[in-house]
N, C-alpha and C positions, 0 to 999 in steps of 0.2 A: 506533610504531605502522608495521606492515608494508604496503607498497604492495599494493593486489590489482587485478584485472581484473576488468572485466563478463563473467561467465560465466553464461550461460543453464544452468537447472538446478542452478546452486549454491546448497548451502541456508548460510545464514546464521545465525548467532548474535548476539541483538542483549540487550546487558546492559542491564536497567533500573534497576538501583541495588538495594540491601538483598538480595541474592544471589538477586535474581529474573531469569530469562531470557524473551524469548520467540524465537520463530524466524521465518524465512522463506525464500522460495524465488526468485533471481530468474528472472524470464518473460524480459524482453527487454532492450534497451539502457537502458530506464529505468524500466520496470514491474516491482514487488517485489508477489508475496503472502504474506501474513502470516497463520501459523496460529492458530488457537484454542487459544492453549496459551502459560501464562504459570507459572513454576514455578521449581524447581531447574536448575543446569546437568545438560544430558543428555551423561555419558560416555560412555554406551555407543551407539555410532553406530546401531545395529540398532534402540534405542529411537525414533528418528527416525519409523520407518514409521508409527507408531501416532498422532502429530502430524500428520503432511503431509495425511493425508484429512480435514482437519477446518479449511477455509478462512474466515479471517474476512472479509478485505477482499485486494483488488488496488489499488494506486495507484504513479502516478508519483512517485518520488524521487529526491533529488540525487545523481548517480552517487559523489559525494566521500564518501558514507555506507561506502562500498563501496572505493573505491579508496583511501581514506587509512586503510582499516584499522579504522574505528572499530566496522564489523560485522563481525565473522569469518567467513569461508569457512571451511566445517567439513567438507562432504561435497558429493558431485553426487547428483542424483537424476534420472530422465527426468522431463520436463516432464507435465503431465496433461492430457489433451484439453481441459476447461475451460480452461486457461491459455493452450492456444493458439489458442482462438476470439477473434473481434474483440471488443475494449471499447469500449465506447461512454461519454463524459463528459459534463457539463452545463456550458454557457458561458451566462451572462448579460450581456446588453448591458446596462450599468446605466443608459443615456442612453435607449435606445429601450424596454427592458424587454424585448426579445424573449429567446428562447430557442434554443440552438443546441447541436445534438448534434454532439459531436467525435468521429467514431473513431480511435484510434491505432494502428492498422494501416496505415491508408493517408491519415491525415492530414488525412482530409475532414470537413468539416461539412456539416451539412444542418439545416433548421429544425425544431424540438422544440415540444413543449407541456409546461406545469410539470407535468404529471402523470407524462410520463416524465422529468421532470428529478429529479423525488423519489424514483426508484429507482436512480440513476446517482451516482458518485463525482462531485465538480466536478471539473474540467479545470485541477490544478494540480499543480505539482510540489515535494512535501514535502522540507520538511528532516529528518535525521536526529532532530533533538531534537524536533521536533516530532511525528515518527512515535511517538517513545518516550514523549513525553506522551499520543497519544491511545491508545495500548495500555496505559499505566498507567492511564488514567482509566476505558476499557472496563473493565477488571477489578475497578478498585475503586468501580465505580456513579457516575462523576462525568461531567458535561460537558466535552466537550475544547472549550475555547475557540478553536482552529484549525478544529476541523470548524463550529463555531458560526459562526464568522465567513465560512468560505467558502459558507456556505449562506444568511447575510442576505441576497443578493440575490434570492435564489429565493423567500425568507419573505416579503420584499416583495412578491410578484407575488401569490403565494397570497391 
């Protein structure tokens, strides 16, 4: 696998097995936007524009997915405004059961509510394999074990 650098705006091709691909875009040093697409490999780069309008989710991902070449950089596009906005994630202290809202753009924390947290992703850095599982599960209508585990502390509060 070819070593790659983290380049905001780079489009990533993610092989999911069985000739299925998903695509994402590097948003920041750790966050990746994943597009609502699973299907055949896109051969014509101009086809990317039709899928990059449909955002599925944005989450922090381990850099090794990119730097070790597991997810191949295939193009570069400007980042959309929505990707440039600050993103919040929830954190649950399992002892006190308190909820904090983490803002990735400035690493700040503030108190939050369970209602706010249900609308957010958990503050966790995903491995490439777990993201691939999540994408497959989403498209095949299965619950994702990794997503469920991250939400368990929140569910215990609700």
